[in-house]
N, C-alpha and C positions, 0 to 999 in steps of 0.2 A: 330684433324685431320677429317676434313671432311667424312664424313660416306662414306666411301669406292663403288666404282659405278660396276654396274654389268657392264661387255665385253660382248656390242654387238654393231653390225651395225644397226642402228636403222631406220628399214620398214617406212618411213614417211605414217603409216596410218591415221595420223592426219590433215593430207590432202586429203583425198581420195573423200569424198563424200562433205566436203566443198568447195574444192578450184572449185570444174567440178558444181556448185550449179546453176549456171545463164543458163537461160533458151535462147537457141538462137532466132535468128529470124525466123522471119513464112517462108521467103522463101527459109529457109534451112530445111525443113521437111523433107527431106529423111537424112541429117546428124543428123540432131536432134534425130529421131529415133536410128540410128545408134548407135549415140554417148551414148543412151538412152541403149542398149543393150551392148555396150560394158561395161558401170558403171556394170550393172547386173552381167555380166557376172565376171567382177571380185568380186564382194562379193559374188557368189557363188564357187570362188578359182578355175573356167573355164579358166586358165591364157591363155592356147593356144584358145579357142574360142575369147579370147579378145581381144590377140594378133590379130587375123584376124579382126575384126571390128575397131579396129585400124589403121591398116595396110591399111584397106582400106576408113577409113575416111584422111589418111595422102596423098595416092596415089591422089583421087578422089577429093578433095577438095583443092588443091595446094594452090586458092585464098580465101580462107577464112580469116577471119582475125581471126580466133579460131584456126590458125594450131599451135601455142604454145601451148594450150590446147595436141590438138591433136597426138605432139611428145613426151611431157610428161606423158600422159596416157599409149602411146604404151612404152614407157621406164624402166615406173613402173609394165608393166604387163610382159615382159619380166624379169625384176628383181627378181620379184616372180616366176616364172619361173624357177626360178636360174639359165640362161643366162647371168650372170652379163657382159661378155665381149658385147654381143649385146648392152644389156642397157644403159651401157660404152658406144660405138659407136655411137648412138643415143643420148645420152649428149653431145658427144664430140664439138658437134656443133651449141648447141642450144644458148649460150650465143650470139654467132655471127650472129646467123641466127634471133635471138627474143632478141636484145638486151633490150628493154623497156619491156618486158612481168613482168605481178605481181609474174607470177614463180619463175623467174630467183632464188633467194634463194633457194625457194623446189629442186628446179636442182640439183644448187651445191651441198645441202644435198644429191641428192638420187643419187649421180656422187661419190662423197666422200664415199658413201656407198659400190661401184659397184667397186671401185679403192678399198677399204680394202677388201672384199672380192676377190680379185684378186693377193692380194697379195703387189701392189704396196702401202707402209705405204704414203710414203712422200704427194705423190701426193692426197692422203686421208685426211690425217692430212692439206693439202692448202685447201683445199676444203671446211673441215669442215670450216674451217676461214673465210673464203670469204660466206659464207654461213650463217654464225654466223654476218658479218660485214653490209651484205643486209637483214640481217630479219625483216619484216615490223612491226611483231608479237613476242609477248613477249617466246611462247610457241616453235618456233623454235626455238631462242636464246637460250632458254637453253637446247632445245634434242642435237643441236650442241656444248655447253657446256660442256656440260657431254660425247656427244661423241669425243670429245679433250682431256679430260681429261683419259677419258676411255685410248685410245690410248697410253696415256703417261705411264699410269698404267701399260701397258702389256709389254711396254719395247722397246717403243719410244721413245729416248729422239732425241729433234728436231736440227738440228747441227744453228750455229748463224744466216746465212740466212734464214732460216725460222722462229727462234725465233723472227726475227726482223719484222716478217706482225704480229705476234701474237698485235690484239687489246691491247691497253693501261687499258681497265679493265680486260683484261683475262690474263696480261701476269704475276704480279706477282702469281699470283693462281698455273697457271701450270709450274712455276720456282719453287715454294716452296714442288710443287707434285715430281718437278725432286729432290728436294736437300734431300728432305724428304728420297726418295726411295733409296738415293746414302749416306746416313747417315753410317759413319761405314764403309764407302769402300775411303768415298774424301774428304780431309785434310778441317780443319774449313776456309783455305783461300777460297780452290773451290769455296765451298758454297757460301761464300762474296761473289767473283768476279760473280757469276752466280747470285744471287738475287740484283745485283748493284743497281739499285734506289727503289728495295721494301723495304718496310717498315723494320725495325729494329729487328722486333718482331716478324715478320709473320714467316718463321722458327719453332718457339718455338710454335705457334698454331698449328702447322698441326702435330699433337698429337695422337698415336692411339685412336679410338673410344672410350668410354667409354663402361666399361665390365662388369660394376655393373648390368644391364639387367640380369633378370633369361633366358633369349633365348640362344638358341647354333644360332655359323655359322657355317655354309662349307664353304671353298673355294673351287670353280671347277675351273681348270685345261684340259682345252680341247680347240683343235684348232677351231676358227668357222671361219676361211679364210683358202683362201688355197686348197689344195687339199685333206687337209681330214677332209672339212669342216663338210660335210652332218655327217659323221660318231661322230665327237665332240658335231654335233647338238643331234643328237639323243641321247647322256647320258645326254643333260642336259635335254632336253624333260624328261626324265624319272623321272631324278632329281626333277622337278618342278613337276611334277605330286604326286611323292613321298609329298614333303613339302606342298602341298596342301590338302592332307589327312590329313598330320601330323597335320595341322593348326587345320583340325574340329576338330582333337581330342585334340585340350588343347594344342599341344605341337608346343611353340614362337616359329619357325623356319625360318634363312635368308639364301639365297645361293647368294654367290658373286663368280660373272665368270669370267675368264679370261682367254683370248684368246691369246696360247702358240705357236698360229702357226706353230704347230709339232716339234719348233726348241729348241737344248738344252738350249741354255742360255737363252731366252725368260723366259721359263718354271722356272728356276734356281731363278733367278728375280722377277719371281713373287712370287714363295714359301717363298722365305725368307721377302716380302711384307707384304704375311698374315702372316705370324707368328709374324713379329711385329704391325699387325693389330687388334692382339686378335683372331683371328680366331682361331676354337674350333676342326680342323680336315680341313684336304685337301683330295677333291678327285681329284685324277687323276695321271697322265698324261696318255692320250691313248697308244702313244706309248712305246714298250719298254724300248726302248735308250732315250727316253725324261724320262721315269720313272726312270730310274737308275740314271741319271744322278741326277735328284730332290730329291729323296732319300740319295745321298751323300750325297748335300750340306745341306741335316734336319739332318742331322749323329747327335747325340745327342746333338738334339732340341727335346725342349718340345711338337711341335704339330705333331700328328701320321698324316699318311700317307696313302690313303685306295685309292690302284690301281685297279680299279676295272675290265678291260681290256685287259692288257699288259699278254702273255703267257711264255715270257721268264724267265728262271731259272737263280735265283741267285741276282736281285738285291733287294732282302729283305735284302740279308747280307750284304747291305750298311747302313743302319738303321735300328737300333733297335726298331725303331717305323713305319715301312712301314709294309703293310699287301697287299696282293694279293688275289683278288677277285675271279679271274678264276685261273681254274687249269694249271699250269705254265708246261711244253714240257715235261720235268722230272718227273715229278707228273703219266703224262698220260704212258709215256714208262715206268716205273715204275709199277704204276696199271696193265696195261693188263699185264707184264707178271705176277704179282702176281696172278690174274685172271684163268692164263692160267694154270699157273702150283699148283696151290693149289685147286681151284673151278674146273676145266678143267681137273686134270689130267696128263696133256699135258709133258710130257718128251723127246723128240725130234721136237728139233726148228731151222724155217731158217726166217733168215732176208733180205726184199729185198727193198731199200731205194734208193730217188733221194738224190745227195750228195748236194743237197743245207744246209744248216745250222741247221736250227730251225729243220728240219725231219733228219737229221742225228742224232743229238743231242737226238731227242726222239731215232728212232733206237737202238742208241748205251745203254742208259738208258735202254729199253726195253732186249736186251739181257745179260747188266752185271747184272742184277734183275732176271733172267729166268737162268744163271751161277747160282749166288750168293743161290738162292732156289733147282739148284742141276738138273737144264736140260741143254739140250746138244746144243746147239748153232750150228746146222748141215751144214752151211752155214753162210755167210753176205755180200750178193751183194748191191754195191754201182753203181748208173747206174746217166749219166748227166741227168740234169733236160729238157733237150728238147730232149731224147730220145724217137723212136716211135718203134725199134725192138730188145724186148726183149727177144729175143729166146738165146743168147749168156749167158745171168744171166740165166733165166732159165734152161735150159742146166748143168750148172756150180751147179745150187743146187741139177739137178738130177745124176751128176754123182759123187756128197757128198753122197749122201741116196744110189746110186745104188753100189758105190765104181768102179776102174778103169775098163774099156772098155775088154772084152777080145779080146783074138784074130781072132776069129771073128767078121767079120763085124755084121755078120744077128745073131738074136737068135730065138729059134727054138720053136712053141708054143705049144700046147697039142694035137692040131691037126697035127701038122707037117706045119705049115705056118711058113716062114720066119718073122719074124718083126724086123726092123729096133731097135735099142736101143732108140734112142729119141724118138721111138714112146712107148714105153714101160711104163704104169703105174705103178707110183709109190705112197708111204705112205708115208704122215709124218703128226703125232700132229697135227702142229700148222704152220702158215707163216703170218707173221705179217708185213703191208707191207700199211706207212707210208704217202701214195702219195697222189698227187690232183687227182680232180675231172677225167680234162684230159688224167692224165698218166693210174688214174685205169681202164679210158675205154677201153686204149689201154692194160692195161698188161692184165685183168684178161681173157677176149679171147684168150688169147696166152697161157698161164696157163691152160685154158680146153684144148685148140688144144696139149698140150705139153703132155696132160691126170695126171693132178696134183687130188689126192684125196687131201683133206686135209683140213683141218676149220681156214677160215683166222680170222684175229686180223686187225682193222684196226681203222683212227683216223675222226674226224667231216667229213672229204670231201667223205668217204663211204654214207652219210644222203643226198644224192644230188642226181637230177632228174635223170640225167643223168648215172651216177652210177645205180641205181635202176631200171632203165631199163631196164638196164640184165639179171633180173628174178631172179628167186630163183636158176635155175638149175645152172648158171653160179655162183651165190653169195653163192650157198649153206648155210651150217649154219651158215654165219659170224657174230660177235660178236663185236662192233664198239663203242667208244666211240664218244659222239653226244652232246655238247654243248649246239645246239640248239633243239632238243627232249628232255633236258630235262629244258628246259625253257616251251615249250608247255604239259611237263607233271607234270608238276609244280601245285599245288593246286589249287593255285592262281593269275593261268596267264590268266585265264575265267574274272572275273574280272578286271584285270589290260587290256588288249588287249583291252575290252567294254570302260571303263573308258579314255585310250590313243587315243582309236578311234575317242571317243565322243568329245574329245581335239582337236585332232592333223588331222582329217580326213585320220586315214590311221593306218594301222596295227604296230605293235609296231616289232622292231627285237632286238635281243640279247643286241644291243649296250643299248639301251632306258631300257630293263631289269635291267641290271646292275646298273646304274644310277640308276635307283629307289631302285633298292636296298641297294645301299648305303646310300641313305638320310634315309632309310624306317630302317637303323639296329643302325643309328646316333638317331634316334630317339626311339628306344629300350634301348638304353642305357641313354638316359633323361628319360625316363618313369621308372627304374628303381637307379634312381637318380644321375647316374653317368653321370655330365652337366662339369666337366673339363677338358681338352684335357689329363691327365694323369689318370684317370677316364675310360675316352673313352678306351687308349688304353689298359688301365687293363681290359675291359668289351672287347673288341676285342678279347682280348688273348683267351677268355676262351669262345667263341662260338663254338657249336658246335650242327652240326644238324637243322642249324635254317633255316629252311624255307621260302629261297626267291621266287620271278615270275625267277628268272635264275636258279633258280634247289637248292639243298642242299649245306651248306656251314658252313664247320669246317675247323679253323683255327688250324695248329699242331705249331711242334716247331718251324721249319722255317715259321709262320705265312703266309704260304701259303694255299691256298684251300685246303683240301684232298680229298673233295669228288668226286668219279668218278661216272659217268651215266655211262650205256650201256646197250647197246639196240640190238635188231637182226631185221635179216628182215625175216620173215614168212608169209606164204599164201599171199601174195602180202602186205605186210606193216610193216611197221615201230613197234616194241614192246618191251616196257622194260623189261629187266632184271630183274628177282626176286633175284638174284644176286647181290648190287652193293656193291661193295669194296671199304670199307675207304682204300684208302691207305696209305702201310706204311712207315713211311719215316725210310733212313739207321741210324744207331746210331750215326755217328755222321761224318759232313763234314771237319774235321780234319784230316790231315795222321796221323798214328800212329807212336808213340813217337821211334818208331827203325826206319824207313824209312829214305831211304840218298838219296843223289839227287834231293831231289826236293825245290825246291824254293819257299814256303811260299810269296807271295803275298797280306798285307794286308794294306786297304787303311785307313790314318790317316785324319783328318781334324781338 
């Protein structure tokens, strides 16, 4: 089989300065100056500035013989800015307005990129074909051919009317890739029907690539188009940076990146293809539900799956080779309970949580673990995610602490003053609130108003600008889990951040960090002579206290990360706690032998 290609939407940088190298006539000195400015701004990645310059050319020089260049340049600037819709709208009329432009094949290719980025896969495929058909030079033809084959490998199978327009010299290559990807699921008759006029031996030539070399290959499953594209790109950018570092260390590593489009079926297909291609490990997918599907189809397969960012609990149970790089929501809940009871000696606790699935799952894990450790959960309040008035929930917790209200509506203070029951201060060891930034911004001042004296326990959303602005008086001595602060607190972050900024012109986020760590862990396995998929899986199982740039990583029995980085807000700053507990896993996820009335559903493939 031909070497599997990276799934990417090719930004036609190769045409950037080359296409526009013409010298404009002297009588258009102002246009020439504007055009030179637009080119310079593009090179400097000042895309808004380039858009302004190109817009001025398009609007101010409507009769120019170079209008096709201006329009194409404007579309290209919008594309690089990330506004694929606007770029596509400009290019939609390009071939009607400029039928004889030498930029026509490049416009087809760029339009295909825009369509792919916005999820219009068939339109993208058709325009890549048009670019291939009309290209006058081999470089663009090769680029378009790679994009056509990459879309096939990403899971798009064109229907007959689209197959009919594929150029003859590409037809058999495309169809053989489709046949290879469907091997084992299509009958031989279906494959023969698809290949039709192709040479009899073409399918046999599409075999897994030679794995006799000493290098290692990581397949990346991540969304590179659609709503989650920028998050998927961050993962891939981090992985690419790690691959560069590993190669400089003598580790021959290759990345095969596939665009999942955040789709379950697409990711599952791609995972199977990667397994058959001879990849050593799969990194991804990004989203929990897509990761669960991918883990299920890889159950009992030879290739390990390292999921970098998904945080739902349980999907590692779907495959013995699945590992979860980020702490999952149940681990976070259990870990905060263990910290509260064991490190802080809290014995009376309460929970107030949004009723959304992830937050409620985390809250229930916290409550169950606190009770297992001997603490008393006095109240467990659930609120609608859209709630703004938390008074009723807070009063319920106060009543659980104070007990039933006396017959008298008023209480008397030591000074003889009357005080409503709702205004009485209450003491509570700890209150766990796994809410988001906006909810916390409303809840915390209301708790302060109702005179709660307690220690808050929270999650990643506590380390946000809006919440921290509430100040130490409101936040008290809150302790919270924070993956973003764990990244910035890691020993290797400064070096990683500097290299990332030099390569990508920006500060890395946590997704870039976990993408980087995933590849660096693979490199560590290689340096310890763990090069086969089975050896890599065994290496991951033994990973304990690995210092990644996203934070520490220790895989437990469930093959999920058990490290819990905790922080506090003190003196106007977020500071790491000395206590960073390694979360203790439950003894077993199976029900006890004498349990009855519980149906245990297992997945078998």
